[in-house]
N, C-alpha and C positions, 0 to 999 in steps of 0.2 A: 626326839624329846620324850618319847614314851618310856624308854628304858630307865631303870632306877639309877644307873650310872650317870646318864645325862641330866636327870632330875637333880641329883646331888651336885653336879657341876654347875647347873643353873642357880641352885640355891646359894652356892659359894660365890658366884658372880654377882648375884643380887646383894649379898652381904658386903662384898668388897666395894661395890659401887655406892650403895646407900650409906654404909657406915664409915667407909674409909675414903670415899670420894675418888675412887680409882677409875679414871676415864678409860683406861685400857679395858677394864671389865665392862664398862658401858658399851664400848665398840663391839666387844664379843657378844653382848646381849643383842645388839642390833643385828649382827650376823645370824645369831641363833634363831631369832624370831622373824627374820626377813621373808621366809616362805609365806607368811600370812599376808604380806603386802602384795605379793604376786596373786594370791588367791582373791583378795578383795578387789584388786585392780581388774582382774579378769572378769569378775562378776559384774562390776559396774560398766566395764568397757563393752560388754555384750550389747548394751543399749545405746551405744554412741556410734556416730558415723566413722567410716573407715579411716578418715584422715586424722583422727585423734590417735596419736602414737601411744602404744602400750607402755613404752619406756617412760613417757611423760607421766602417765598415770602412776607408774611404779615410783617415780621420783617424788611425786606429790605424797604418795602413801608412806614413803620412807620418812618424810618429815613428820607425818602423824605418828609413826612408830617411835621415832626419837622422842617426840613430845610425850608419848605415853610412858616410855621408860623413865623419863625425867620426873613425871608426875606420880607414877605408881608407888603405892605404899604397901610393901609385902605384908605388913603386920595387920592389914585390914581384913584379911581372909578372903579377898576377892581373887578369882583366878585371873592371871594376867592376860591370857588369851582373850577372855571375854572383855576385859577392860580395854585392851589394845585394838581389837577389831573395830569397835565403834569409832575410835579416834582416827584410825587409818581411813575408814570410810569418810569421816567428817572432813579430813584434810583434803582428800581427793575431790569431794563435792564442793568444798569452799573454793578450791582453785578453779574448778570447771565453771562455777557460777561467776567468777571474776573475768572469765574470757569474754570477748566481745562477739559472741555469736549465739543465736538461738536456733539450732539446726532443726529443720523441718523433720528430718529423719528421727530425731529424738521424740518429737511430738507424736509421730506415727508409732514409734516404739512404745510409747505409753499406752496407746490404744491396744497394741498387740498384747502387752502384759496384762491388761484387764481381762483378756480371754485366756490367760495362761492356766487358770485353774481348770477350765474345761479341757484344755489341751493336755494338761498333765494327767487328768483323770483318764483320758482316752489312751495315752501312751502307757500308763501304768496298769491299765485294765482294773483299776480300783479307785476308790475315792482318795484324793490326796490327804495326807495326815494334817492335823492342825498345825504342826510345825512347818510343813511345806507351804501351807496357805499363808502362814505368818510371814515367811521369808519372801514369798511372791508379792504380798501386799506391801511390804516395806520397800522392795525393789521398785514397785510402781510409784510409791510416794517419792523415793529418791529421784526417779527419772523425771517426774514432774518438777521437782525442785531444781534439778540441773537445767531444765529448759525454762527456768524463771517463771513458771506458772505457780507463784507462791500460794495464792489463795486455794487453788485446787490441791496443792501439795498439803496444805494444812488440813483440809478435809480428808485427804487420803491417810495422813498420819493419825487423825482422829479415829478413822475406821480401824486402823491397826490396834489402837489402844482398846477400842470396844470389843474387837473380835479375838484378840490374841493376848489377853491379859496375863496368861500363864507363861508366856514366852519372853525371852530377852528383847525381842523386837518391840514389844510394847513399851518397855522402859526407854529405849532409844527414841521411839516415836513421841512419847509424852514429853521428854525433855526438848526434842526438836521443835515441837509445837510452841513451847515457851520462847525459844530462840527466835522463831520466825515472827511471832506476834511482837516481840521486842523490836526486831528489825523494822516491822511495819509501823512502829510508833504507837501501838496499842498497849500503852503501859499498864493500864488496869487489867486488861485481859492477860497480858504476859505475867503479871504478878500472880494472878489467880492460877495460871497454868503452872508456874514454878511452885506455888504453894501446894497445888494438887500433886505435883511430882514428888515433893518432899513428904507429903502425907503417905504416899504409897511406897516410896523408896528413901526413907530417912538416911540410910547408910548405903545408898546406891552408887552406881558408877559415876553419876554426874551430880551428886549431892553438893559437893563443894562449889561447883560452877553455878548450880541453881541458887545457892545462898548468896553467892557473889552478885548474881543478876538481881536478886531481890533487894540486896543492900543498895545497889546502884539505883534502882527504881525509887526506893524510899528516899535516897539523897536528892534525887531530881524533884520528887514531890515536895520535899522540905524546902528546897531552894525556890520553887514556884510559890509556895505558901508565903514565904518571906517577902517576895516581890509583890 
């Protein structure tokens, strides 16, 4: 997808799908971007026990990719790869969280990842870059989330926001915090988190979802006030 010819082909596929509703073009977009699914599945799968099948992770991720293609607006000026990566990751994490296990190995993996920065520095014989640290910290938070340690995950995502504000991981983390607070039933905190996200990323990858969550919270508050 780096060559100009492929870029022109992708642009044409996006036009045919979004403007003409061509489902054949959509299927070709899925095929074109499917290597991203394998990349994200492999990255998340590294922290999971061996009985979790890579093919299952890829299947979950493909659903996220399809959803990203359906929701993506090429006119917004956001790079699709950046938009889709987060949705692929989210689809895999959501499915893993729905499974009826909390593997001990995942918990131990979270502890291992906490040491990753020091290990990375030793392996590289240099201090890890800020981008490498941001990626590691987000992976730690994701691992805690998959193992259903929600409160610890929220704290870990907050650390990503504080320490990695210049990187895409911070936007992902800030939106995820709002989602988790909403799941926990902390409506006021969730609303504050989504408002904070929109203040930083008014036209961000999750802006529409953040506004939808806020509207839902406001409707719930209005219904309670009437009661």
